[in-house]
All heavy atoms as an XYZ file, in Angstrom:
863
protein
N     111.898    171.950     96.175
C     112.476    171.485     97.425
C     113.273    172.624     98.048
O     114.108    173.216     97.394
C     113.385    170.300     97.132
C     114.051    169.746     98.330
S     112.966    168.597     99.133
C     114.091    167.340     99.574
N     113.011    172.934     99.288
C     113.715    173.984    100.011
C     114.581    173.348    101.080
O     114.176    172.417    101.745
C     112.724    174.946    100.675
C     111.963    175.741     99.686
C     110.827    175.230     99.102
C     112.402    176.994     99.320
C     110.128    175.955     98.177
C     111.709    177.732     98.395
C     110.573    177.222     97.817
N     115.776    173.858    101.252
C     116.675    173.377    102.281
C     117.197    174.558    103.072
O     117.454    175.602    102.510
C     117.883    172.646    101.676
C     117.481    171.382    100.995
O     116.826    170.552    101.582
N     117.853    171.236     99.742
N     117.347    174.399    104.372
C     118.044    175.401    105.151
C     119.376    174.812    105.549
O     119.505    173.613    105.717
C     117.271    175.803    106.419
O     117.003    174.646    107.186
C     115.980    176.512    106.072
N     120.350    175.679    105.666
C     121.667    175.232    106.091
C     121.562    174.750    107.524
O     121.049    175.433    108.389
C     122.660    176.386    105.993
C     124.094    176.082    106.388
C     124.673    175.027    105.459
C     124.911    177.347    106.321
N     122.005    173.537    107.778
C     121.926    172.946    109.091
C     123.278    173.094    109.753
O     124.262    172.570    109.268
C     121.564    171.467    108.977
C     120.423    171.158    108.035
C     120.241    169.663    107.913
C     119.171    171.830    108.506
N     123.319    173.831    110.863
C     124.609    173.971    111.490
C     124.488    174.446    112.918
O     123.565    175.135    113.290
C     125.502    174.864    110.657
C     125.645    176.261    111.038
S     126.889    176.990    109.966
C     126.172    178.570    109.856
N     125.448    174.030    113.686
C     125.652    174.513    115.034
C     127.056    175.097    115.006
O     128.013    174.379    114.792
C     125.539    173.354    116.027
C     125.562    173.678    117.497
C     124.407    174.627    117.845
C     125.417    172.401    118.286
N     127.172    176.397    115.160
C     128.427    177.089    114.893
C     128.887    177.834    116.136
O     128.138    178.586    116.718
C     128.212    178.078    113.736
C     129.316    179.040    113.399
C     130.513    178.297    112.825
C     128.804    180.040    112.380
N     130.119    177.621    116.538
C     130.704    178.376    117.635
C     131.817    179.216    117.039
O     132.774    178.682    116.505
C     131.265    177.444    118.705
C     131.857    178.177    119.873
S     130.646    179.032    120.876
C     130.226    177.749    122.007
N     131.636    180.542    117.041
C     132.625    181.422    116.458
C     132.765    182.639    117.357
O     131.823    183.423    117.478
C     132.182    181.866    115.058
C     133.219    182.676    114.341
S     132.690    183.367    112.764
C     131.735    182.121    112.014
N     133.902    182.766    118.012
C     134.143    183.887    118.905
C     133.013    184.040    119.904
O     132.443    185.112    120.075
C     134.371    185.173    118.126
C     135.626    185.121    117.282
C     135.943    186.449    116.699
C     137.222    186.324    115.906
N     137.663    187.559    115.321
N     132.613    182.962    120.521
C     131.600    182.926    121.573
C     130.176    183.127    121.067
O     129.285    183.395    121.848
C     131.902    183.946    122.669
C     133.287    183.866    123.184
N     133.731    182.815    123.943
C     134.347    184.696    123.024
C     135.005    183.004    124.242
N     135.400    184.125    123.693
N     129.956    183.025    119.796
C     128.614    183.138    119.238
C     128.123    181.739    118.903
O     128.781    181.003    118.181
C     128.627    183.998    117.967
C     127.305    184.176    117.239
C     126.320    184.964    118.088
C     127.536    184.886    115.921
N     126.990    181.358    119.422
C     126.409    180.050    119.162
C     125.165    180.248    118.303
O     124.237    180.941    118.698
C     126.038    179.365    120.479
C     125.392    177.999    120.368
C     126.368    176.990    119.801
C     124.914    177.548    121.735
N     125.162    179.671    117.097
C     124.056    179.823    116.158
C     123.440    178.455    115.904
O     124.150    177.496    115.636
C     124.534    180.418    114.810
C     123.367    180.570    113.850
C     125.238    181.740    115.025
N     122.121    178.383    115.976
C     121.421    177.134    115.711
C     120.379    177.353    114.630
O     119.514    178.212    114.755
C     120.711    176.621    116.985
O     121.655    176.523    118.040
C     120.069    175.268    116.732
N     120.497    176.592    113.550
C     119.485    176.587    112.507
C     118.621    175.361    112.730
O     119.136    174.269    112.928
C     120.116    176.491    111.115
C     120.882    177.700    110.692
C     122.240    177.796    110.926
C     120.251    178.753    110.067
C     122.959    178.906    110.533
C     120.963    179.863    109.666
C     122.306    179.941    109.898
O     123.001    181.044    109.507
N     117.327    175.544    112.678
C     116.416    174.422    112.816
C     116.554    173.521    111.604
O     116.582    173.985    110.468
C     114.963    174.929    112.932
O     114.897    175.818    114.039
C     114.001    173.788    113.132
N     116.647    172.221    111.839
C     116.759    171.250    110.754
C     115.467    171.266    109.937
O     114.401    170.990    110.467
C     116.992    169.842    111.313
O     118.170    169.866    112.093
C     117.112    168.827    110.201
N     115.597    171.615    108.681
C     114.417    171.653    107.819
C     114.790    171.252    106.404
O     115.774    171.711    105.866
C     113.817    173.061    107.766
C     113.272    173.555    109.063
C     112.639    174.921    108.879
O     112.093    175.244    107.842
N     112.729    175.738    109.910
N     114.001    170.403    105.840
C     114.040    170.130    104.419
C     112.580    170.244    104.007
O     111.759    169.436    104.408
C     114.589    168.739    104.127
O     114.620    168.518    102.755
N     112.267    171.266    103.260
C     110.868    171.608    103.009
C     110.520    171.375    101.554
O     111.208    171.832    100.650
C     110.606    173.074    103.372
C     110.982    173.316    104.840
C     109.162    173.453    103.101
C     111.055    174.766    105.222
N     109.443    170.674    101.342
C     108.886    170.493    100.002
C     107.451    171.012    100.080
O     106.653    170.530    100.884
C     108.916    169.020     99.612
S     108.338    168.721     97.939
N     107.135    172.004     99.287
C     105.818    172.623     99.375
C     105.356    173.074     97.990
O     106.098    173.010     97.024
C     105.851    173.801    100.377
O     104.532    174.267    100.604
C     106.730    174.916     99.875
N     104.132    173.543     97.924
C     103.534    173.940     96.660
C     103.919    175.360     96.256
O     104.042    176.244     97.102
C     102.014    173.868     96.762
C     101.410    172.491     97.007
C      99.920    172.612     97.246
C     101.707    171.572     95.838
N     104.099    175.543     94.964
C     104.339    176.876     94.433
C     103.164    177.760     94.837
O     102.006    177.329     94.809
C     104.456    176.801     92.912
C     104.920    178.081     92.299
C     105.249    178.080     90.824
C     104.825    176.940     89.988
N     105.085    177.141     88.557
N     103.447    178.976     95.292
C     102.400    179.904     95.702
C     102.098    179.872     97.185
O     101.430    180.762     97.693
N     102.587    178.873     97.908
C     102.325    178.798     99.343
C     103.379    179.600    100.110
O     104.184    180.317     99.519
C     102.296    177.336     99.803
O     103.533    176.715     99.573
N     103.371    179.484    101.448
C     104.310    180.211    102.303
C     105.103    179.247    103.164
O     104.667    178.130    103.426
C     103.555    181.173    103.228
O     102.857    182.132    102.488
N     106.273    179.707    103.642
C     107.121    178.904    104.516
C     107.837    179.844    105.480
O     108.089    181.007    105.146
C     108.133    178.070    103.686
C     109.138    178.943    102.993
C     108.806    177.022    104.526
N     108.134    179.350    106.699
C     108.913    180.127    107.663
C     110.170    179.358    108.024
O     110.120    178.177    108.368
C     108.113    180.428    108.925
C     108.906    181.302    109.882
C     108.063    181.926    110.973
O     106.926    182.320    110.692
O     108.582    182.020    112.099
N     111.321    180.043    107.941
C     112.613    179.485    108.311
C     113.037    180.146    109.618
O     112.830    181.343    109.806
C     113.652    179.772    107.228
C     113.263    179.353    105.812
C     114.351    179.754    104.832
C     113.010    177.865    105.747
N     113.633    179.367    110.522
C     113.981    179.935    111.824
C     115.465    179.806    112.134
O     116.134    178.888    111.667
C     113.161    179.271    112.927
O     113.452    177.897    112.994
N     115.956    180.743    112.922
C     117.334    180.750    113.379
C     117.351    181.370    114.773
O     116.685    182.377    115.024
C     118.197    181.592    112.443
S     119.908    181.788    113.003
N     118.079    180.757    115.706
C     118.255    181.358    117.028
C     119.743    181.425    117.325
O     120.526    180.656    116.788
C     117.523    180.550    118.098
O     118.049    179.251    118.183
N     120.135    182.362    118.164
C     121.537    182.540    118.473
C     121.703    183.054    119.893
O     120.831    183.696    120.460
C     122.227    183.458    117.464
C     121.436    184.683    117.067
C     121.587    185.876    117.754
C     120.544    184.631    116.011
C     120.860    186.992    117.394
C     119.814    185.746    115.646
C     119.969    186.926    116.339
O     119.253    188.029    115.982
N     122.868    182.747    120.451
C     123.231    183.166    121.799
C     124.613    183.807    121.696
O     125.507    183.276    121.048
C     123.284    181.959    122.757
C     121.916    181.277    122.821
C     123.754    182.400    124.139
C     121.942    179.946    123.554
N     124.777    184.935    122.342
C     126.055    185.620    122.335
C     126.350    186.100    123.758
O     125.446    186.214    124.583
C     126.064    186.778    121.334
C     124.890    187.718    121.488
C     124.991    188.849    122.298
C     123.691    187.458    120.850
C     123.921    189.691    122.451
C     122.613    188.306    121.004
C     122.721    189.425    121.806
O     121.658    190.256    121.972
N     127.611    186.368    124.064
C     127.986    186.734    125.432
C     127.342    188.030    125.910
O     127.112    188.952    125.119
C     129.505    186.899    125.362
C     129.917    186.199    124.127
C     128.761    186.283    123.185
N     127.075    188.086    127.200
C     126.526    189.280    127.829
C     127.494    190.448    127.580
O     128.704    190.281    127.583
C     126.382    189.028    129.327
C     125.683    190.140    130.045
C     125.444    189.763    131.472
N     124.017    189.501    131.583
C     123.462    188.777    132.512
N     124.187    188.193    133.419
N     122.155    188.614    132.551
N     126.951    191.619    127.325
C     127.781    192.790    127.070
C     128.074    193.017    125.600
O     128.626    194.043    125.232
N     127.728    192.065    124.757
C     127.913    192.205    123.310
C     126.588    192.685    122.707
O     125.531    192.516    123.297
C     128.317    190.879    122.678
C     129.663    190.408    123.118
N     129.994    190.211    124.420
C     130.769    190.104    122.400
C     131.238    189.793    124.509
N     131.738    189.721    123.293
N     126.646    193.260    121.518
C     125.460    193.790    120.868
C     125.374    193.278    119.436
O     126.343    193.385    118.681
C     125.508    195.332    120.829
O     125.662    195.824    122.159
C     124.237    195.910    120.223
N     124.221    192.716    119.065
C     123.995    192.328    117.670
C     123.703    193.610    116.898
O     122.818    194.379    117.264
C     122.825    191.330    117.547
C     122.474    191.103    116.084
C     123.171    190.021    118.224
N     124.464    193.860    115.840
C     124.295    195.086    115.058
C     123.547    194.861    113.754
O     122.965    195.781    113.207
C     125.663    195.724    114.735
O     126.441    194.783    113.984
C     126.390    196.107    116.006
N     123.570    193.628    113.252
C     122.933    193.363    111.966
C     122.644    191.866    111.828
O     123.478    191.038    112.182
C     123.862    193.809    110.836
O     123.356    193.423    109.579
N     121.472    191.543    111.342
C     121.132    190.160    111.014
C     120.336    190.160    109.720
O     119.507    191.040    109.499
C     120.284    189.478    112.113
O     119.065    190.191    112.263
C     121.011    189.439    113.436
N     120.622    189.200    108.864
C     119.813    189.036    107.657
C     120.027    187.648    107.081
O     121.009    186.975    107.362
C     120.100    190.127    106.605
C     121.518    190.169    106.100
C     121.918    189.367    105.039
C     122.437    191.034    106.665
C     123.214    189.407    104.554
C     123.742    191.098    106.184
C     124.137    190.293    105.135
N     119.082    187.202    106.286
C     119.133    185.905    105.616
C     119.711    186.082    104.224
O     119.477    187.087    103.560
C     117.731    185.308    105.520
C     117.225    184.774    106.820
C     116.609    185.495    107.810
C     117.272    183.432    107.271
N     116.285    184.662    108.852
C     116.677    183.391    108.550
C     117.775    182.247    106.733
C     116.554    182.219    109.277
C     117.654    181.084    107.457
C     117.050    181.065    108.714
N     120.466    185.074    103.781
C     121.033    185.089    102.432
C     121.068    183.658    101.891
O     120.898    182.701    102.637
C     122.438    185.711    102.427
C     123.478    184.904    103.157
C     124.310    184.034    102.466
C     123.620    185.007    104.529
C     125.273    183.285    103.131
C     124.588    184.271    105.205
C     125.411    183.410    104.504
N     121.280    183.528    100.587
C     121.337    182.196     99.974
C     122.681    181.895     99.341
O     122.992    180.740     99.122
C     120.247    182.012     98.899
O     120.392    183.030     97.916
C     118.866    182.043     99.512
N     123.487    182.898     99.028
C     124.774    182.653     98.384
C     125.850    183.504     99.038
O     125.623    184.662     99.355
C     124.714    183.015     96.897
C     123.760    182.157     96.116
C     123.722    182.549     94.653
O     124.719    183.099     94.147
O     122.702    182.308     94.025
N     127.008    182.907     99.214
C     128.145    183.654     99.738
C     129.370    183.177     98.993
O     129.929    182.136     99.288
C     128.307    183.416    101.227
C     129.269    184.358    101.894
C     130.174    185.187    101.305
C     129.405    184.572    103.296
N     130.860    185.901    102.241
C     130.419    185.547    103.478
C     128.800    184.034    104.415
C     130.810    185.994    104.721
C     129.195    184.485    105.655
C     130.186    185.461    105.807
N     129.751    183.946     97.987
C     130.909    183.591     97.176
C     132.201    183.831     97.938
O     132.202    184.394     99.030
N     133.303    183.418     97.366
C     134.600    183.545     98.031
C     135.041    184.996     98.189
O     135.732    185.330     99.128
C     135.680    182.765     97.267
O     135.698    183.218     95.915
C     135.412    181.278     97.316
N     134.648    185.871     97.288
C     135.081    187.265     97.382
C     133.904    188.240     97.456
O     134.083    189.438     97.333
C     135.955    187.617     96.182
O     135.197    187.495     94.995
N     132.721    187.727     97.672
C     131.523    188.566     97.684
C     130.852    188.464     99.045
O     130.673    187.375     99.576
C     130.534    188.108     96.583
C     129.274    188.944     96.613
C     131.187    188.148     95.218
N     130.501    189.619     99.611
C     129.746    189.615    100.865
C     128.316    189.146    100.563
O     127.773    189.433     99.497
C     129.697    191.020    101.457
C     131.006    191.456    102.051
C     131.394    190.631    103.269
O     130.546    190.402    104.145
O     132.561    190.199    103.336
N     127.688    188.436    101.499
C     126.317    187.995    101.259
C     125.370    189.189    101.202
O     125.642    190.231    101.791
C     126.016    187.114    102.475
C     126.953    187.569    103.529
C     128.186    188.040    102.805
N     124.269    189.020    100.475
C     123.288    190.100    100.329
C     121.990    189.723    101.018
O     121.534    188.585    100.956
C     123.026    190.375     98.844
C     124.247    190.926     98.137
C     123.968    191.265     96.683
O     122.786    191.414     96.309
O     124.942    191.370     95.930
N     121.392    190.704    101.676
C     120.134    190.540    102.394
C     119.009    190.238    101.393
O     118.721    191.040    100.515
C     119.832    191.826    103.155
C     118.620    191.746    104.046
O     117.820    190.797    103.915
O     118.473    192.647    104.887
N     118.377    189.072    101.556
C     117.316    188.656    100.635
C     116.135    189.634    100.602
O     115.520    189.833     99.561
C     116.797    187.272    101.018
C     117.747    186.120    100.755
C     117.195    184.836    101.369
C     117.959    185.940     99.268
N     115.814    190.249    101.736
C     114.679    191.168    101.796
C     114.940    192.427    100.969
O     114.018    193.042    100.458
C     114.342    191.520    103.266
C     113.351    192.651    103.365
C     113.807    190.286    103.983
N     116.212    192.791    100.799
C     116.564    193.995    100.043
C     116.530    193.794     98.531
O     116.561    194.757     97.777
C     117.954    194.490    100.462
C     118.065    194.836    101.928
C     117.064    195.897    102.346
O     116.876    196.891    101.646
N     116.423    195.692    103.482
N     116.455    192.549     98.082
C     116.425    192.244     96.651
C     115.059    192.629     96.075
O     114.029    192.135     96.536
C     116.675    190.750     96.439
C     116.773    190.351     94.990
O     116.297    191.110     94.107
O     117.312    189.265     94.724
N     115.015    193.516     95.071
C     113.744    193.942     94.477
C     112.893    192.767     93.956
O     111.667    192.857     93.937
C     114.168    194.850     93.319
C     115.546    195.295     93.655
C     116.161    194.175     94.451
N     113.532    191.668     93.570
C     112.797    190.479     93.095
C     111.904    189.901     94.196
O     110.940    189.195     93.919
C     113.782    189.398     92.649
C     114.609    189.768     91.461
C     113.983    189.289     90.176
O     113.320    188.238     90.181
O     114.168    189.980     89.162
N     112.247    190.182     95.465
C     111.519    189.621     96.598
C     110.564    190.612     97.250
O     109.988    190.310     98.293
C     112.509    189.119     97.658
C     113.387    188.013     97.130
O     112.950    187.169     96.355
N     114.645    188.018     97.534
N     110.392    191.772     96.651
C     109.570    192.835     97.245
C     108.178    192.327     97.639
O     107.471    191.746     96.827
C     109.446    193.998     96.273
N     107.844    192.520     98.912
C     106.524    192.152     99.410
C     106.343    190.677     99.709
O     105.315    190.281    100.253
N     107.300    189.833     99.369
C     107.146    188.388     99.587
C     107.913    187.888    100.808
O     107.569    186.872    101.381
C     107.642    187.592     98.371
C     106.866    187.798     97.114
C     107.278    186.857     95.992
N     108.705    186.588     95.910
C     109.285    185.400     96.188
N     108.554    184.375     96.558
N     110.587    185.253     96.065
N     108.970    188.584    101.199
C     109.806    188.148    102.312
C     109.635    189.091    103.494
O     109.560    190.308    103.317
C     111.278    188.113    101.906
C     111.748    186.853    101.183
C     111.079    186.675     99.859
C     113.242    186.868    101.018
N     109.597    188.496    104.700
C     109.414    189.300    105.906
C     110.173    188.657    107.062
O     110.180    187.440    107.204
C     107.924    189.372    106.239
C     107.598    190.246    107.404
C     106.103    190.317    107.654
O     105.332    189.590    107.007
O     105.715    191.108    108.525
N     110.818    189.503    107.878
C     111.525    189.023    109.058
C     110.624    189.074    110.280
O     109.798    189.971    110.414
C     112.763    189.883    109.327
C     113.868    189.720    108.309
C     114.601    190.805    107.876
C     114.188    188.478    107.795
C     115.621    190.662    106.963
C     115.210    188.323    106.871
C     115.922    189.422    106.465
O     116.939    189.270    105.553
N     110.822    188.114    111.190
C     110.113    188.050    112.464
C     111.130    187.722    113.542
O     112.177    187.151    113.266
C     109.051    186.943    112.453
C     108.045    187.095    111.374
N     106.964    187.913    111.480
C     107.973    186.534    110.144
C     106.248    187.844    110.368
N     106.852    187.022    109.539
N     110.799    187.995    114.763
C     111.679    187.668    115.880
C     112.161    188.929    116.550
O     111.939    190.032    116.064
N     112.841    188.761    117.664
C     113.284    189.923    118.428
C     114.628    190.480    117.963
O     115.051    191.526    118.407
C     113.332    189.609    119.917
C     114.333    188.511    120.266
O     115.199    188.174    119.437
O     114.234    187.986    121.390
N     115.305    189.796    117.083
C     116.627    190.170    116.550
C     117.676    190.269    117.654
O     118.769    190.742    117.427
C     116.560    191.459    115.733
C     115.733    191.323    114.476
C     115.819    192.555    113.628
C     114.921    192.410    112.410
N     114.934    193.594    111.571
N     117.324    189.844    118.854
C     118.295    189.767    119.946
C     118.720    188.319    120.149
O     119.845    188.053    120.504
C     117.710    190.339    121.230
C     117.466    191.825    121.161
C     116.922    192.336    122.457
C     116.674    193.833    122.364
N     116.103    194.376    123.580
N     117.786    187.388    119.941
C     118.089    185.968    120.096
C     117.491    185.102    118.998
O     117.802    183.924    118.919
C     117.615    185.459    121.458
C     118.374    186.100    122.585
O     117.857    186.964    123.266
N     119.616    185.712    122.758
N     116.605    185.661    118.197
C     116.063    184.881    117.090
C     115.689    185.806    115.939
O     115.403    186.981    116.135
C     114.866    184.034    117.520
C     113.691    184.860    118.000
O     112.970    185.393    117.151
O     113.494    184.955    119.229
N     115.743    185.239    114.752
C     115.479    186.005    113.538
C     114.934    185.046    112.493
O     115.674    184.256    111.921
C     116.780    186.658    113.062
C     116.580    187.732    112.066
N     117.346    187.832    110.945
C     115.719    188.761    112.012
C     116.961    188.880    110.236
N     115.977    189.458    110.869
N     113.633    185.092    112.278
C     112.968    184.158    111.375
C     112.622    184.837    110.058
O     112.422    186.042    110.009
C     111.713    183.604    112.042
C     112.038    182.981    113.379
O     113.080    182.355    113.537
N     111.179    183.162    114.343
N     112.532    184.039    109.021
C     112.217    184.539    107.679
C     110.966    183.847    107.167
O     110.897    182.617    107.148
C     113.381    184.251    106.722
C     113.139    184.524    105.239
C     112.962    186.021    104.994
C     114.294    183.983    104.412
N     109.970    184.636    106.763
C     108.785    184.098    106.102
C     108.867    184.441    104.620
O     109.138    185.591    104.262
C     107.486    184.689    106.695
O     107.415    184.329    108.075
C     106.260    184.164    105.964
N     108.666    183.431    103.789
C     108.627    183.629    102.331
C     107.213    183.307    101.885
O     106.711    182.209    102.126
C     109.622    182.714    101.599
C     111.033    182.857    102.172
C     109.613    183.024    100.091
C     112.021    181.845    101.624
N     106.562    184.255    101.227
C     105.202    184.066    100.713
C     105.243    183.915     99.195
O     106.196    184.313     98.559
C     104.341    185.275    101.085
C     104.078    185.400    102.566
C     103.197    186.623    102.857
N     102.901    186.723    104.260
C     103.740    187.201    105.171
N     104.927    187.631    104.808
N     103.413    187.258    106.443
N     104.163    183.382     98.663
C     104.048    183.227     97.212
C     105.297    182.551     96.649
O     105.967    183.072     95.754
C     103.810    184.577     96.545
C     103.473    184.442     95.067
O     102.952    183.379     94.673
O     103.749    185.393     94.307
N     105.604    181.368     97.177
C     106.822    180.647     96.793
C     106.914    180.420     95.289
O     105.921    180.141     94.624
C     106.887    179.305     97.510
C     107.233    179.398     98.992
C     106.974    178.064     99.671
C     108.671    179.812     99.178
N     108.146    180.536     94.800
C     108.460    180.318     93.388
C     109.524    179.228     93.297
O     110.263    178.988     94.250
C     109.020    181.599     92.778
C     108.109    182.786     92.947
C     108.799    184.060     92.528
N     107.911    185.191     92.727
C     108.305    186.454     92.707
N     109.570    186.738     92.498
N     107.437    187.425     92.893
N     109.642    178.621     92.148
C     110.699    177.622     91.959
C     112.069    178.244     92.184
O     112.975    177.592     92.697
C     110.606    177.009     90.563
C     109.437    176.055     90.419
C     109.398    175.396     89.057
O     110.468    174.988     88.556
O     108.290    175.285     88.508
N     112.224    179.511     91.849
C     113.509    180.188     92.010
C     113.887    180.398     93.482
O     115.023    180.748     93.782
C     113.496    181.538     91.283
O     112.483    182.371     91.812
N     112.957    180.165     94.410
C     113.252    180.281     95.843
C     113.985    179.056     96.383
O     114.468    179.067     97.514
C     111.968    180.478     96.652
C     111.301    181.810     96.377
O     112.032    182.810     96.188
O     110.057    181.857     96.342
N     114.073    178.011     95.601
C     114.740    176.794     96.046
C     116.232    177.069     96.230
O     116.928    177.441     95.290
C     114.521    175.687     95.016
O     115.101    174.496     95.471
N     116.716    176.922     97.484
C     118.116    177.237     97.794
C     118.444    176.763     99.204
O     117.572    176.311     99.935
C     118.345    178.748     97.698
N     119.696    176.915     99.579
C     120.117    176.732    100.963
C     120.144    178.121    101.588
O     120.816    179.019    101.086
C     121.507    176.075    101.043
C     121.441    174.657    100.476
C     122.002    176.060    102.489
C     122.785    173.971    100.392
N     119.391    178.296    102.660
C     119.266    179.583    103.322
C     120.133    179.629    104.571
O     120.170    178.677    105.341
C     117.796    179.846    103.693
C     116.941    180.118    102.498
C     116.493    179.068    101.695
C     116.599    181.400    102.144
C     115.727    179.313    100.571
C     115.824    181.654    101.037
C     115.390    180.608    100.244
O     114.640    180.856     99.130
N     120.823    180.765    104.768
C     121.698    180.961    105.915
C     121.433    182.323    106.538
O     120.930    183.239    105.882
C     123.163    180.908    105.482
O     123.444    179.698    104.829
N     121.818    182.458    107.790
C     121.647    183.707    108.529
C     123.009    184.374    108.703
O     123.982    183.721    109.083
C     121.030    183.411    109.891
C     120.872    184.592    110.782
C     119.737    185.510    110.379
O     118.930    185.142    109.508
O     119.663    186.619    110.926
N     123.082    185.662    108.447
C     124.303    186.454    108.625
C     124.096    187.312    109.874
O     123.147    188.069    109.950
C     124.518    187.327    107.397
C     125.821    188.044    107.388
N     125.983    189.304    107.918
C     127.029    187.675    106.891
C     127.235    189.681    107.736
N     127.889    188.717    107.134
N     124.974    187.162    110.859
C     124.838    187.890    112.123
C     126.132    188.632    112.406
O     127.201    188.037    112.442
C     124.553    186.911    113.284
C     123.298    186.093    112.992
C     124.412    187.692    114.610
C     123.124    184.903    113.905
N     126.029    189.941    112.592
C     127.179    190.758    112.990
C     126.921    191.256    114.410
O     125.826    191.697    114.720
C     127.341    191.970    112.067
C     127.674    191.666    110.611
C     127.708    192.955    109.824
C     128.998    190.940    110.488
N     127.949    191.172    115.245
C     127.785    191.676    116.595
C     129.081    192.310    117.084
O     130.159    192.011    116.594
C     127.282    190.596    117.550
C     128.275    189.537    117.925
C     128.873    189.550    119.173
C     128.625    188.516    117.039
C     129.786    188.572    119.534
C     129.532    187.539    117.391
C     130.109    187.571    118.642
O     131.007    186.620    118.990
N     128.946    193.237    118.045
C     130.089    193.944    118.607
C     130.509    193.313    119.911
O     129.676    192.913    120.715
C     129.721    195.413    118.872
C     129.343    196.246    117.653
C     128.890    197.628    118.095
C     130.510    196.355    116.683
N     131.814    193.247    120.144
C     132.352    192.733    121.405
C     132.249    193.792    122.471
O     132.383    194.934    122.243
C     133.833    192.333    121.246
C     134.014    191.149    120.378
C     134.147    191.280    119.012
C     134.050    189.884    120.940
C     134.346    190.158    118.208
C     134.242    188.768    120.146
C     134.381    188.928    118.775
């Protein structure tokens, strides 16, 4: 069972929308998770990535950078207003709550 974090978040004029998804699929198949965001004119998105865990004292880590995910995860979208994640060859260990990390400059 796959879950994406469902939220509508307003933080310093940044509006983030995660598509409501609760996904149950077969091991070995593929899935796409989507996220869109709106930020004020004149601001610049500097970094976006998907993560599954964010501890109290640990910065989240980009799932695509994890060697365990090599070749299975891919980002899509313009990275200006949307950033989607495709996971291929699904494993039981992929079951998690997925979130998007967005950094932008004022």
